[in-house]
Backbone as a ProteinNet text record, in pm:
[ID]
protein_1_A
[PRIMARY]
MHDLSNTDSARLARVELLAIYQQEHEWQKAIATAELLRDESNSFQHEIAQFYCELASESLIRNQNEKAINELNLALKEHRHSARARLMLGEIALSEARPDDAIEHWLKMPAQDIHYLALAARHLIAAYHSKNQLADGIALLIRYVQQYPELDVVDLIYEQLLATAGIDAAYDFVRERLREHPSMPGLKKLLDAHLLVAPADQKSELEVIGKLLHDNTRSYSMYYCSECGFKTRQFFWHCPGCNLWETYAPVRGKSRSVV
[TERTIARY]
-3443.1	-3546.4	-3514.7	-3548.7	-3511.1	-3642.9	-3626.4	-3650.2	-3758	-3881.8	-3960.3	-4028.1	-3985.9	-4080.8	-4066.7	-3889.5	-3863.8	-3835.6	-3882.7	-3857.3	-3906.9	-3889.3	-3989.4	-4155.8	-4181.2	-4269.1	-4347.7	-4307	-4370.8	-4391.7	-4324.3	-4339.8	-4492.3	-4495	-4561.4	-4740.1	-4684.1	-4822.6	-4888.1	-4784.3	-4839.1	-4905.5	-4853.6	-4869.9	-5056.2	-5039.5	-5210.4	-5265.2	-5239.3	-5331.7	-5333.6	-5290.2	-5266.4	-5397.5	-5362.8	-5453.5	-5620.2	-5657	-5738.8	-5807.7	-5738.3	-5763.2	-5809.9	-5799.1	-5812.3	-5927.7	-5969	-6106.1	-6181.2	-6127.6	-6231.4	-6255	-6198.3	-6261.1	-6131.8	-6069	-5997.1	-5880.4	-5887.7	-5765.4	-5695.6	-5730.2	-5634.6	-5524.8	-5584.3	-5492.4	-5402.1	-5470.3	-5383.1	-5318	-5332.5	-5211	-5081.2	-5112.9	-5017.9	-4925.8	-4994.7	-4971.1	-4825.4	-4882.3	-4802.3	-4655	-4676.9	-4600.3	-4446.5	-4522.5	-4441.6	-4383.8	-4428.4	-4387	-4254	-4230.7	-4191.5	-4046.1	-3934.6	-3827.6	-3751.6	-3618.3	-3546	-3658	-3664.6	-3798.8	-3890.5	-3984.8	-4123	-4105.5	-4200.7	-4249.3	-4331	-4434.3	-4562.2	-4632.3	-4572.9	-4624.9	-4737.1	-4745.1	-4865.5	-5001.5	-4951.7	-5070.5	-5167.1	-5020.4	-5072	-5161.1	-5115.5	-5165.6	-5318.3	-5352.3	-5482.4	-5514.7	-5469.1	-5580.1	-5629	-5540.5	-5555.8	-5677.6	-5686.6	-5794.9	-5896.6	-5902.7	-6038.5	-6094.5	-5986.8	-6022.5	-6115.2	-6064.3	-6114.4	-6262	-6278.1	-6441.9	-6522.6	-6486.7	-6591.9	-6623.7	-6521.5	-6552.9	-6623.6	-6619.5	-6704.3	-6857.9	-6902.5	-7010.6	-7061.5	-7021.9	-7053.2	-7085.7	-7028.4	-6995.8	-6948.3	-6836.1	-6701.1	-6578	-6609.5	-6548.2	-6374.3	-6350.9	-6227.5	-6141.5	-6227.3	-6189	-6139.1	-6197	-6166.8	-5972.8	-6046.1	-5920	-5806.4	-5802.4	-5684.7	-5656.6	-5714.5	-5703.3	-5627.5	-5669.4	-5611	-5471.5	-5429.5	-5301.9	-5230	-5248.2	-5189.4	-5136.9	-5219.8	-5210.7	-5074.4	-5107.5	-5035.9	-4866.2	-4873.9	-4772.3	-4670.4	-4725.7	-4708.4	-4670.9	-4763.8	-4709.9	-4755.6	-4633.3	-4673.5	-4756.6	-4750.4	-4778.3	-4919	-4982.7	-5123.9	-5173.2	-5217.9	-5299.3	-5469.7	-5499.3	-5642.7	-5682.1	-5589.9	-5575.2	-5640.3	-5524.6	-5541.1	-5724.9	-5752.6	-5909.4	-6007.1	-5966.9	-6078.6	-6029.2	-5933.9	-5956	-5999.3	-5991.3	-6056.5	-6167.3	-6245.3	-6397.9	-6433	-6388.3	-6417.2	-6418	-6309.4	-6303.5	-6436.4	-6405	-6574.5	-6707.3	-6688.5	-6840.3	-6876.6	-6721.8	-6717.6	-6778.7	-6794.3	-6707.8	-6606.4	-6534.8	-6410.6	-6328.7	-6380.7	-6359.1	-6172.7	-6114.6	-5999.2	-5888.4	-5954.6	-5863.4	-5878.3	-5993.3	-6017.1	-5958.3	-5931.5	-5868.6	-5713.6	-5702.3	-5509.3	-5486	-5517.1	-5538.4	-5574	-5630.7	-5661.9	-5522.8	-5489.7	-5367	-5281.6	-5267.4	-5113.7	-5116.9	-5246.8	-5254.3	-5152.5	-5131.3	-5029.2	-4883.7	-4876.6	-4759.9	-4739.4	-4809.9	-4769.2	-4788	-4943.2	-4925.2	-5018.2	-5001.9	-5084.8	-5188.6	-5207.7	-5358.1	-5439.8	-5384.2	-5548.1	-5583.5	-5556.3	-5611	-5732.6	-5755.5	-5869.5	-5990.1	-5969.4	-6060.1	-6098.2	-6085.6	-6096.6	-6139.4	-6176.1	-6132.4	-6267.1	-6429.7	-6560.1	-6608.7	-6513.2	-6514.1	-6446	-6305.1	-6312.2	-6341.4	-6430.2	-6536.4	-6618.8	-6677	-6750	-6717.5	-6579.4	-6552.3	-6505.6	-6441.4	-6470.8	-6558.3	-6661.1	-6822.2	-6873.5	-6843.3	-6902.9	-6804.6	-6736.2	-6639.1	-6660.1	-6752.5	-6826	-6693.3	-6601.2	-6505.1	-6485.7	-6595.5	-6642.4	-6525.1	-6509.5	-6461.9	-6246.3	-6215.1	-6098.4	-6093.4	-6187.4	-6142.2	-6150.5	-6205.6	-6245.4	-6075.4	-6041.6	-5923.8	-5829.1	-5835.2	-5743.4	-5730.4	-5849.5	-5804.8	-5811.5	-5808.7	-5776.8	-5610.6	-5562.3	-5409.3	-5330.1	-5365	-5324	-5351	-5459.7	-5489.9	-5461.5	-5356.4	-5275.6	-5148.6	-5114.2	-4981.1	-4943.5	-5056.9	-5103.5	-5211.2	-5212.8	-5286.5	-5350.4	-5313.5	-5408.6	-5505.8	-5454.5	-5532.6	-5697.6	-5782.1	-5904.3	-6022.2	-5990.5	-6024.5	-6099.3	-6119.1	-6167.6	-6347.4	-6421.7	-6523.9	-6615.2	-6548.1	-6553.8	-6533	-6428.9	-6418.6	-6524	-6578.1	-6686.9	-6808.6	-6862.2	-6947.1	-6999.5	-6850.9	-6816.2	-6837.6	-6773.6	-6765.4	-6887.7	-6978.3	-7133.4	-7213.9	-7209.3	-7293.7	-7288.4	-7137.4	-7124.3	-7119.1	-7034.9	-6948.4	-7062.7	-7131.7	-7179	-7140.8	-7190.4	-7147	-7035.1	-7019.4	-6923	-6745.4	-6746.7	-6653.1	-6628.9	-6732.4	-6687.6	-6659	-6671.3	-6650.5	-6553.7	-6443.8	-6294.4	-6273.7	-6302.6	-6233.9	-6170	-6316.7	-6262.7	-6183.7	-6218.9	-6132.6	-6002	-5937.8	-5779	-5716.8	-5853.8	-5744.5	-5739.9	-5822.1	-5798.6	-5698.2	-5670.7	-5551.5	-5393.9	-5419.9	-5343.8	-5239.2	-5381.7	-5392.2	-5474.1	-5435.5	-5571.1	-5586.3	-5697.3	-5718.8	-5898.8	-5949.8	-6053.4	-6170.5	-6160.4	-6258.5	-6281.1	-6112.1	-6116.6	-6237.1	-6200.4	-6282	-6414.4	-6478.2	-6671.9	-6687.2	-6582.9	-6642.7	-6652.1	-6583.9	-6578.1	-6706.7	-6733.4	-6878	-7007.2	-7007.6	-7067.2	-7136.1	-6996.6	-7022.9	-7067.4	-7038.8	-7125.1	-7231.1	-7257	-7423.1	-7521.4	-7439.9	-7542.3	-7553.1	-7482.9	-7477.1	-7500.8	-7503.4	-7512.3	-7640.3	-7676	-7794.3	-7903	-8083.4	-8105	-8094.4	-8039.4	-8039.4	-7881.2	-7787.6	-7671.1	-7681.5	-7773.8	-7797.1	-7792.4	-7869.4	-7879.3	-7785	-7702.8	-7566.4	-7442.1	-7444.7	-7328.3	-7393.1	-7537.1	-7581.5	-7507.2	-7506.8	-7465.4	-7276.2	-7261.5	-7092.4	-7069.3	-7137.5	-7138	-7162.8	-7277.3	-7277.5	-7155.1	-7109.1	-6985.6	-6885.3	-6843.5	-6752.1	-6714.7	-6884.8	-6930.7	-6877.5	-6935.5	-6888	-6761.4	-6710.8	-6538.2	-6441.4	-6465.5	-6438.8	-6479.4	-6554.2	-6589.3	-6471.3	-6390.3	-6239.9	-6210.5	-6214.2	-6160.4	-6208.9	-6298.3	-6376.7	-6378.2	-6318.1	-6281.8	-6132.7	-6147	-6026.1	-5981.2	-5781.7	-5735.9	-5655	-5656.1	-5562.3	-5396.1	-5323.6	-5209.9	-5168.4	-5187	-5110.7	-5232.1	-5361.6	-5479.3	-5544.5	-5502.6	-5600.4	-5788.1	-5791.4	-5918.2	-6011.1	-6112.5	-6148.8	-6271.2	-6309	-6431	-6432.8	-6592.3	-6608.5	-6554.4	-6565.5	-6544.5	-6394.4	-6355	-6205.8	-6207.4	-6148.2	-6072.1	-5981.1	-5949.2	-5785.2	-5738.9	-5858.1	-5777	-5870	-5774.2	-5808.8	-5933.7	-6045.1	-6127.1	-6097.8	-5988.9	-5943.5	-5840.4	-5721	-5585.6	-5573.8	-5681.1	-5678.1	-5563.4	-5474.1	-5351.7	-5407.9	-5315	-5363.3	-5292.2	-5330.1	-5360.5	-5235.3	-5330.8	-5293.6	-5389.3	-5482.9	-5534.2	-5476.5	-5457.1	-5408.4	-5558.1	-5556.9	-5662.9	-5663.2	-5663.3	-5721	-5743.2	-5858.5	-5928.1	-5880.1	-5859.9	-5820.4	-5717	-5682	-5593.5	-5500.7	-5423.3	-5290.8	-5245.8	-5365.7	-5261.9	-5211.8	-5130.3	-5042	-5003.2	-4993.9	-4971.2	-4837.2	-4818.9	-4718.7	-4617.2
2059.6	2115.8	2106.6	2197.7	2179.8	2092.6	1996.7	1914	2036.2	2077	2109.1	2104	1978.6	1909.9	1891	1956.6	1924.1	2083.2	2214	2377.3	2385.5	2503.6	2556	2587.8	2613.3	2653.9	2539.6	2418.6	2288.3	2245.3	2258.6	2227	2301	2439.9	2542.2	2515.8	2453.4	2391.4	2294.1	2196.5	2041	2079.8	2157.6	2227.1	2265.3	2376.7	2441.7	2294.9	2184.5	2103.2	2002	1965.6	1921.4	1969.8	2100.2	2146.4	2104.6	2173.8	2161.4	2013.5	1926.1	1742.5	1701.2	1797.9	1750.9	1833.2	1973.6	2014.8	1938.2	1843.3	1806	1667.2	1603.5	1450.8	1428.4	1419.3	1333.6	1276.2	1199	1108.2	1054.7	941.9	900.3	1041.8	1091.3	1234.9	1301	1310.6	1364.5	1284.2	1176.8	1054.3	1053.8	1092.5	1065.8	1220.2	1315.9	1434.9	1404.7	1389.5	1386.4	1331.3	1207.9	1148.3	1208.8	1321.1	1333.4	1475	1548.6	1655.3	1592.9	1460.9	1411.2	1463.3	1484.8	1535.9	1494.3	1548.7	1493.7	1625.1	1708.5	1811.3	1775.1	1662.4	1656.6	1495.4	1411.6	1256.9	1291.1	1345.6	1304.4	1193.3	1152.5	1004	1017	1151	1167.9	1176.4	1263.9	1298.3	1234.9	1139.8	1028.7	900.6	865.9	778.4	803.8	1003.5	1026.6	980.7	1032	964.2	847.8	744.1	619.7	589.2	673.4	664.8	698.5	840.7	847.9	818.5	718.7	640.3	505.4	477.3	378.4	433.2	548.4	604.4	554.6	636.1	623	445.5	369.9	269.7	206.1	237	200.2	254.3	331.2	390.5	280.5	279.7	164.5	28.3	-25.3	-145	-256.6	-168	-259.7	-282.3	-374.8	-351.7	-423.1	-513.6	-574.5	-456.6	-384	-282.2	-179.4	-156	-39.4	-90.9	-214.4	-285.7	-270.3	-321	-302.9	-134.4	-31.9	128.7	100.5	66.3	96	55.5	-94.5	-128.8	-87.6	6.5	59.1	163.8	244	352.4	333.1	209.2	188.9	147.8	63.5	92.4	201.1	363.2	430.5	524	500.2	543	437.3	332.9	227.3	238.6	380.9	414.1	521.6	544.6	535	563.5	617.6	605.4	610.7	656.2	654.6	557.4	432.7	320.9	215.9	242	176.1	181.2	247.7	321.8	226.1	270.7	223.4	89.6	38.3	-135.9	-156.8	-92.9	-200.1	-189.6	-77.9	-21.7	-150.3	-181.3	-362.4	-414.8	-451	-550.2	-550.7	-521	-499.8	-542.1	-479.3	-474.5	-635.8	-684.6	-815.8	-904.3	-875.1	-983.3	-1022.2	-940.4	-982.4	-932.2	-966.5	-827.9	-839.5	-956	-937.4	-866.9	-910.1	-843.3	-703	-659.8	-524.3	-436.5	-518	-471.6	-441.2	-583.3	-568.3	-419.8	-371.6	-283.1	-136	-135.4	-23.9	-11	-143.4	-100.5	-57.1	-95.1	-43.7	163.5	231.3	326	421.7	388.2	469.8	461.6	356.3	372.2	493.7	581.9	732.9	814.7	808.2	848.6	832.9	828.8	771.2	813.5	951.5	971.1	933.5	911.3	899.5	755.2	693.7	555.7	646	747.3	805.2	798.6	800.5	789	652.4	558.6	413.7	365.7	459.1	398.7	347.4	445.9	382.9	206.5	216.8	104.3	17.6	25.2	-74.2	-151.8	-20.7	-91.5	-183.1	-124	-233.2	-352.3	-338.1	-472.5	-594.9	-511.7	-593.8	-670.6	-569	-589.4	-732.8	-719.3	-819.9	-961.9	-909.7	-1082.8	-1146.2	-1039.8	-1069.7	-1016.7	-900	-901.1	-779.5	-697.7	-574.8	-494.3	-604.5	-502.2	-526.8	-609.7	-583	-521.5	-458.6	-314.2	-203.2	-189.9	-66.4	-85.5	-150.6	-209.9	-151.1	-183.3	-195.5	-30.9	56.2	243.7	258.8	257.3	315.1	229.5	153.5	168.2	250.1	249	397.6	525.9	555.5	648	687.9	567.4	668.5	658.9	599.4	598.1	693.1	767.4	895.3	960.4	1067.4	1163.3	1209.4	1261.4	1343.4	1275.7	1159.8	1047.7	1092.1	1146.3	1155.7	1093.8	962.2	903.4	878.8	933.1	942.8	953.4	1049.3	1059.8	941.7	859.2	723.1	627.9	638.6	523.3	573.6	694	724.2	649.6	681.4	637.2	494.5	388.8	259.1	275	246.8	228.4	276.7	350	411	303.7	297.6	146	5.7	-16.2	-143.8	-192.6	-98.5	-105.9	-10.6	91.1	182.6	315.2	386.4	529.5	535.7	447.1	456.4	445.7	331	323.4	433	477.9	598.3	720.4	723.5	816.3	842.3	718.6	718.9	700.5	669.8	678.2	794.8	898.8	1057.7	1155.5	1081.6	1152.1	1127.6	1010.5	1011.4	1019.2	1050.3	1097.9	1283.5	1324	1471.3	1472.7	1385.1	1403.3	1407.9	1270.2	1226.7	1342.7	1377.2	1490.9	1616.5	1699.2	1824.3	1888.6	1881.5	1998.8	2036.6	2156.2	2186.3	2106	2047.6	1910.5	1815.3	1764.3	1668.8	1691.2	1831.6	1898.8	1847.4	1920.5	1932.6	1762.3	1672.9	1552.9	1512.4	1546.6	1514.1	1554.7	1683.9	1747.7	1700.9	1606.6	1527.7	1396.4	1362.5	1266	1307.7	1394.2	1374.6	1440.7	1498.2	1509.3	1444.2	1333.1	1204.7	1118.7	1183.9	1091.2	1216.3	1363.2	1482.9	1447.7	1524.3	1521.3	1685.6	1617.7	1706.4	1848.4	1910.4	2063.2	2089	2027.4	2065.9	2094.9	2043.7	1993.2	2080.6	2207.9	2381.1	2396.9	2435.5	2480.1	2430.2	2314.8	2265.9	2273.1	2243.9	2280.7	2453.5	2524.2	2644.4	2626.5	2563.2	2568.3	2490.1	2390.1	2287	2391	2489	2562.3	2687.2	2727.5	2816.2	2753.9	2569.9	2520.6	2504.3	2437.2	2438.5	2567.5	2697.2	2796.9	2812.7	2802.8	2861.7	2750.9	2624.5	2524.4	2487.1	2593.5	2505.9	2502.9	2585	2574.5	2504.7	2345.2	2231.9	2095	2164.6	2092.7	2103.8	2188.5	2193.8	2141.5	2100.5	2047.7	2210.7	2173.7	2297.8	2276.2	2305.9	2321.5	2380.6	2285.7	2370.2	2431.1	2480.7	2560.9	2691.1	2667.9	2839.5	2871.6	2715.8	2776.4	2726.6	2724.5	2665	2561.1	2612.8	2503.7	2417.1	2333.9	2246.7	2173.3	2101.4	2022.6	1872.5	1839.2	1757.6	1715.5	1589.9	1603.7	1580.2	1641.1	1644.6	1615.8	1499	1456.3	1529.7	1648.4	1733.9	1888.8	1971.9	2099.7	2168.8	2226.6	2274.1	2416.5	2488.2	2587.9	2642.6	2542.4	2568	2470	2367.4	2259.7	2160.9	2166.5	2086.4	1975.9	1845.4	1696.1	1711.8	1647.7	1559.9	1707.3	1792.1	1900.9	1918.3	1818.3	1828.3	1696.1	1781.2	1661	1583.6	1473.1	1404.8	1433.9	1530.5	1585.4	1736.5	1768.4	1867.6	1944.4	2087.4	2220.8	2288.9	2404.9	2511.3	2476.9	2399.4	2395.6	2278.5	2240.2	2084.8	2130.8	2044.7	2041.3	1913.6	1905.2	1729.2	1699.2	1540.3	1548.2	1471.3
-19587.5	-19480.6	-19339.4	-19216.7	-19099.1	-19003.7	-18952.4	-18838.6	-18771.7	-18787.1	-18633.3	-18589.1	-18545.2	-18443.5	-18327.1	-18285.4	-18179.1	-18148.1	-18196.7	-18213.7	-18058.7	-17984.9	-17916.6	-17962.3	-18071.7	-18126.1	-18117.4	-18162.8	-18197.6	-18052.2	-17926.5	-17799	-17741	-17784.5	-17734.9	-17795.6	-17901.6	-18027.4	-17909.1	-17858.9	-17805.4	-17695.5	-17632.7	-17463.4	-17531.1	-17559.7	-17627.5	-17628.7	-17759.5	-17767.9	-17661.8	-17599.7	-17452.5	-17365.6	-17335.4	-17287.1	-17339.8	-17471.8	-17556.1	-17507	-17557.8	-17534.1	-17418.8	-17313	-17191	-17167.9	-17174.4	-17193.5	-17241.4	-17381.4	-17457.7	-17412.5	-17313.4	-17276	-17385.9	-17462	-17566.5	-17491.4	-17445.7	-17330.6	-17426.3	-17505	-17612.5	-17673.8	-17719.2	-17788.9	-17682.2	-17576.2	-17469	-17394.1	-17437.6	-17359.7	-17481.4	-17578.1	-17740.6	-17730.5	-17729.4	-17712.5	-17561.2	-17416.3	-17310.7	-17358.4	-17387.8	-17452.5	-17545.3	-17629.9	-17701	-17627.5	-17560.3	-17439.7	-17338.1	-17334.4	-17215.5	-17243.5	-17191.1	-17140.1	-17051.4	-17009.8	-16838.7	-16721.3	-16766.6	-16678.4	-16636.4	-16718.6	-16692.9	-16784.2	-16687.7	-16758	-16785.3	-16709	-16741.4	-16695.6	-16616.5	-16585.7	-16483.8	-16434.6	-16318.5	-16420	-16483.2	-16580.6	-16710.9	-16725.2	-16832.6	-16730.9	-16656.2	-16531.1	-16553.1	-16468.3	-16449	-16620.2	-16702.6	-16862	-16822.5	-16834.2	-16835.4	-16701.8	-16604.3	-16508.4	-16603	-16641.7	-16702.5	-16835.3	-16866.3	-16951.8	-16961.9	-16813.1	-16709.7	-16678.5	-16698.6	-16585.3	-16684.3	-16815.2	-16874.2	-16950	-16911	-16942.6	-16856.3	-16748.5	-16659.4	-16621.4	-16689.8	-16715.1	-16808.9	-16924.4	-17033.6	-16986.8	-16853.3	-16778	-16834.1	-16899.8	-16960.5	-16824.8	-16744.9	-16651.9	-16680.9	-16777.6	-16834.5	-16875.1	-16992.9	-17058.7	-16921.5	-16865.5	-16704.9	-16630.9	-16646.5	-16564.1	-16619.3	-16766.4	-16848.9	-16849	-16860.3	-16833.1	-16750.8	-16677.6	-16475.8	-16466.8	-16547.2	-16582.9	-16619.2	-16717.4	-16747.5	-16734.1	-16671.7	-16556	-16480.2	-16368	-16308	-16399.5	-16502.7	-16586.1	-16595.1	-16598.3	-16608.3	-16459.5	-16366.1	-16270.2	-16171.2	-16121.8	-16015.3	-15909.7	-15852	-15710.5	-15730.2	-15821.4	-15889.3	-15766.7	-15696.4	-15557	-15653.3	-15748.2	-15817.2	-15858.3	-15940.6	-16013.9	-15888	-15833	-15708.2	-15679.7	-15658.8	-15551.6	-15625.6	-15750.7	-15892.1	-15874	-15935.5	-15936.3	-15764.2	-15665	-15581.7	-15566.2	-15655.3	-15624.7	-15744.5	-15799.2	-15974.5	-15868.9	-15771.2	-15743.2	-15627.5	-15587.4	-15410.3	-15508.7	-15643.5	-15718.2	-15777.2	-15797.6	-15868.2	-15737.8	-15626.5	-15498.7	-15489.8	-15523.1	-15499.4	-15328.8	-15208.9	-15161.7	-15098.9	-15103.8	-15055	-15163.2	-15320.1	-15408.4	-15367	-15372.5	-15312.8	-15177.4	-15104.9	-14996.4	-15027.9	-15109.3	-15135.6	-15203.1	-15339.3	-15382.1	-15279	-15221	-15160.6	-15039.2	-14981.8	-14909.2	-14949.2	-15090.1	-15198.7	-15235	-15169.8	-15178.6	-15100.9	-14965.1	-14941.3	-14989.3	-15057.1	-15134.7	-15228.5	-15238.6	-15333.2	-15194.3	-15112.2	-14980.1	-14896.6	-14769.5	-14662.6	-14681.8	-14721.2	-14722.2	-14793.7	-14872.3	-14999.5	-14917.9	-14873.2	-14815.2	-14749.3	-14700.7	-14662.6	-14814.5	-14872.9	-14992.8	-15024.2	-14981.7	-14971.6	-14860.8	-14760.6	-14634.3	-14601.2	-14659.6	-14597.2	-14748.7	-14862.2	-14908.3	-14847.8	-14785.6	-14729.3	-14586.3	-14524.6	-14426.8	-14490.6	-14596.6	-14689.6	-14729.6	-14730.5	-14786.8	-14660	-14560.2	-14443.6	-14378	-14401	-14369.9	-14441.7	-14558.1	-14657.1	-14621.9	-14530.2	-14529.8	-14329.2	-14296.6	-14162	-14074.5	-14103.8	-14079.7	-14043.6	-13977.9	-13974.4	-13851.7	-13768.2	-13651.3	-13662.7	-13743.3	-13807.8	-13846.5	-14005.7	-14070.9	-13963.8	-13876.9	-13788.3	-13727.3	-13609.3	-13610	-13656.5	-13810.4	-13902.6	-13895.4	-13945.7	-13940.4	-13828.2	-13679.5	-13616.3	-13543.1	-13632.3	-13609.4	-13701.1	-13812.2	-13903.3	-13855.6	-13809.7	-13747.5	-13598.2	-13532.3	-13462.7	-13515.5	-13597.2	-13680	-13731	-13803.4	-13930.3	-13857.5	-13760	-13674.5	-13756.6	-13885.6	-13991	-14075.4	-14109.2	-14184.4	-14132.5	-14289.7	-14264.8	-14249	-14110.1	-14095.3	-13974.5	-13904.2	-13771.4	-13760.4	-13835.9	-13880.7	-13889.6	-13964.9	-14036.6	-13895.5	-13886.7	-13714.7	-13628.2	-13588.9	-13501.8	-13478	-13644.9	-13681.7	-13717.6	-13687.2	-13700.3	-13550.1	-13463.6	-13331.6	-13285.8	-13275.6	-13219.3	-13291.1	-13416	-13427.7	-13379.9	-13382.5	-13376.3	-13227.4	-13147.9	-12967.9	-12893.5	-12980.4	-12877.4	-12869.9	-12763.1	-12754.2	-12684	-12593.1	-12489.3	-12529.9	-12637.9	-12740.9	-12812.8	-12899.3	-12944.7	-12856.1	-12758.4	-12721.8	-12681.8	-12643.1	-12561.7	-12684.8	-12802.1	-12929.5	-12975	-12946.8	-12985.5	-12860.8	-12746.4	-12665.6	-12675.3	-12701.6	-12707.5	-12794.7	-12940.7	-13023	-12987.2	-12982.9	-12920.3	-12814.6	-12754.2	-12642.7	-12725.3	-12755.4	-12884.5	-12987.8	-13081	-13147	-13146.4	-13062.5	-13042.9	-13219.9	-13212.1	-13350.5	-13267.4	-13372.5	-13399.4	-13410.1	-13547.3	-13568.6	-13485.6	-13422.4	-13330.6	-13173.8	-13152.5	-13038.4	-13077.3	-13182.3	-13211.7	-13222.6	-13270	-13311.8	-13136.3	-13064	-12888.3	-12850.7	-12855.2	-12820.3	-12918.9	-13017.1	-13066.8	-13003.5	-12964	-12874.3	-12726.9	-12635.9	-12537.2	-12591.7	-12670.3	-12645.5	-12660.3	-12690.2	-12672.4	-12528.2	-12440.1	-12311.3	-12215	-12239.4	-12166.2	-12116.9	-12000.3	-11938.5	-11995.1	-11996.3	-12108.5	-12045.8	-11917.3	-11860.6	-11914.9	-11918.7	-12061.5	-12180.8	-12235.2	-12377.9	-12465.8	-12405.9	-12463.8	-12481.2	-12378.4	-12392.1	-12450.5	-12490.5	-12551.8	-12724.1	-12748.3	-12882	-12934.3	-12790.4	-12860.8	-12884	-12819.8	-12816	-12949.4	-12978.9	-13111.5	-13249	-13182.2	-13309.9	-13373.7	-13236.2	-13248.9	-13268.7	-13258.6	-13321.8	-13477.9	-13486.7	-13627.8	-13718.2	-13682.5	-13805.7	-13760.7	-13669.9	-13688.8	-13718.5	-13751.4	-13802.4	-13953.7	-14040	-14157.8	-14262.8	-14243.2	-14322.5	-14359.2	-14218.7	-14197.6	-14231.6	-14332.5	-14393.2	-14524.3	-14584.1	-14712.8	-14778.1	-14849.2	-15004.4	-15009.5	-15008.2	-15089.4	-15187.1	-15326.5	-15443.6	-15374.5	-15393.5	-15327.2	-15473.9	-15550.5	-15651.6	-15635.8	-15618.9	-15635.7	-15550	-15432.5	-15337.4	-15322.5	-15509.5	-15539	-15391.4	-15275.8	-15221	-15229.7	-15217.7	-15263.4	-15116.4	-15097	-15057.1	-15087.9	-15235.8	-15272.1	-15303.3	-15325.5	-15372.4	-15528.9	-15579.6	-15736.6	-15748.7	-15877.3	-15873.6	-15994.3	-16052.8	-16120.5	-16066.7	-16052.7	-16031.1	-16092.3	-16068.6	-16125.7	-16158.1	-16100.6	-16071.7	-16194.9	-16160.4	-16212.4	-16350.1	-16373.1	-16474	-16392.4	-16271.3	-16287.8	-16231.2	-16271.3	-16189.2	-16022.9	-15964.3	-15823.1	-15708.6	-15728.3	-15647.8	-15544.4	-15557.3	-15384.7	-15334.6	-15151.8	-15060.5	-15059.6	-14994.3	-14949.1	-14768.8	-14780.2	-14628	-14601.8	-14539.1	-14535.4	-14445.7	-14496.8	-14438.5	-14470.8	-14401.3	-14523.5	-14495.4	-14385.7	-14360.9	-14456.9	-14495.6	-14549.3	-14754	-14754	-14878.9	-14978.9	-15060	-15175.1	-15127.6	-15078.2	-14996.5	-15109.2
[MASK]
+++++++++++++++++++++++++++++++++++++++++++++++++++++++++++++++++++++++++++++++++++++++++++++++++++++++++++++++++++++++++++++++++++++++++++++++++++++++++++++++++++++++++++++++++++++++++++++++++++++++++++++++++++++++++++++++++++++++++++++++++++++++++++++++++++

């Protein structure tokens, strides 16, 4: 008898099965099927790592932290630079009062793409805050955004500076960022800062300008799938439009694409 396991028909059947297993959230079966589909053209390492992350998410819902950690380590074994696995391991570490471990995980996320660090930025600030080192956390993010201007952390830094150092420090920061990296969102953030200190007789005009900027920068607040163009305000690892993995760059705006 002929071996039919490696025929084109068998492969097509597995591709269909893989799609079904993902739709049904049968992640273990999806992993096994993706492993059978490996070939020289596609290792499926990103997909399999994502499947392990999905299993870890389910374990966390059941408060099975150790199981989730094991699954995330399997994700890293499959794809050693998996930003999602690092993000989740850091979140677990912070929830277990291990801020140093959490920070270590998050600072490894840029190995896949520096812009993924934006997804961990608010957690990173929380970890530094728990160590009574909030100023160090803010300074770290400032250094990153100075080196990588498209890193989506300007709003968070502005918020933190406003709360800890005052309006002058926050205003100076956004003004410097606009000078170094001109952008419409940067201009809007500068206007927001200026509104806080503007004389009362100027605020109504500035608010009109702010509304116009808001209406014309809505596209900059969206994430865009690089494959199908599906746009959303929420970041997804799995595109709801084309069902592909890791097609959203963690940077908002039409012109962004996955690195």
